[in-house]
C-alpha positions in Angstrom: 0.0 0.0 0.0 1.1 3.6 -0.5 3.2 5.6 2.0 1.0 6.6 5.0 -2.1 6.5 2.8 -5.3 5.1 4.1 -7.9 3.6 1.9 -11.1 5.6 1.6 -14.0 5.7 -0.8 -13.2 7.8 -3.8 -9.4 7.2 -3.6 -7.5 6.4 -6.8 -5.4 3.3 -6.7 -3.0 1.5 -9.0 -3.1 -2.3 -9.2 0.3 -3.7 -8.6 -0.6 -7.4 -8.7 -2.9 -9.7 -10.5 -4.4 -9.9 -14.0 -5.3 -6.2 -13.8 -1.7 -5.1 -12.9 -1.0 -1.6 -14.1 -4.6 -0.4 -14.2 -6.0 2.5 -12.3 -9.1 2.1 -10.2 -11.3 4.1 -7.8 -12.1 2.6 -4.4 -15.9 2.4 -4.2 -16.2 0.4 -1.0 -13.9 -0.3 2.0 -14.8 -3.8 3.2 -12.3 -4.1 6.1 -8.7 -3.2 6.9 -7.4 -5.6 4.3 -9.9 -5.5 1.4 -11.7 -2.9 -0.8 -13.9 -3.0 -3.9 -12.6 -1.1 -6.9 -14.0 -0.1 -10.3 -12.6 1.7 -13.3 -15.8 2.1 -15.3 -14.6 0.1 -18.3 -12.9 -3.2 -17.4 -14.5 -3.3 -14.0 -18.0 -1.8 -13.9 -19.5 -0.4 -10.7 -22.1 -3.2 -10.6 -19.3 -5.9 -10.7 -16.7 -4.2 -8.7 -13.5 -6.1 -8.0 -12.7 -7.2 -4.5 -9.0 -6.5 -4.1 -6.5 -6.8 -1.3 -5.0 -3.5 -0.2 -1.5 -5.0 -0.3 -2.1 -5.5 -4.1 -2.8 -1.8 -4.6 -0.7 1.4 -4.5 -2.8 4.2 -3.3 -2.4 7.6 -5.1 -2.6 10.8 -3.1 -5.8 11.7 -4.9 -9.4 11.4 -3.8 -12.3 12.2 -6.1 -14.7 14.2 -3.9 -17.8 13.9 -6.1 -17.5 10.1 -6.2 -16.9 10.0 -2.4 -19.9 12.2 -1.7 -22.2 10.3 -4.0 -21.4 6.9 -2.6 -21.5 8.1 1.1 -24.9 9.6 0.5 -26.1 6.3 -1.1 -26.5 7.8 -4.5 -26.0 5.9 -7.8 -22.6 6.1 -9.4 -22.3 5.6 -13.2 -19.4 4.0 -15.0 -18.9 7.0 -17.3 -18.4 9.2 -14.3 -15.5 7.1 -13.0 -14.0 7.0 -16.5 -14.4 10.8 -16.9 -12.7 11.5 -13.5 -9.8 9.1 -14.1 -9.2 10.6 -17.6 -9.3 14.1 -16.2 -6.7 13.2 -13.6 -4.4 11.5 -16.2 -5.1 8.0 -14.8 -6.9 6.7 -17.9 -4.4 4.3 -19.2 -2.2 1.5 -18.0 0.9 2.3 -16.0 3.8 0.8 -17.8 6.0 0.5 -14.7 3.6 -1.5 -12.5 
């Protein structure tokens, strides 16, 4: 996991292990201290979010406030919104170093 970063809803994370290694995701649910659910709006849709171990993610120092607010209020989050936010932050492709 990232340096002194804590997993929270709306945080951007890079997968560093598994089949999706090198892809950027947004945390949409924190299950416990070791697991979260992530989605990227294309490979992993919100409805079929991936359960991922935190040790297999590198958290980025970025949180998307609109995603966080919507999910905490119980609102519906759409896949295109996640894609739009990741693209705007420059996290829309695969990370070649991961």
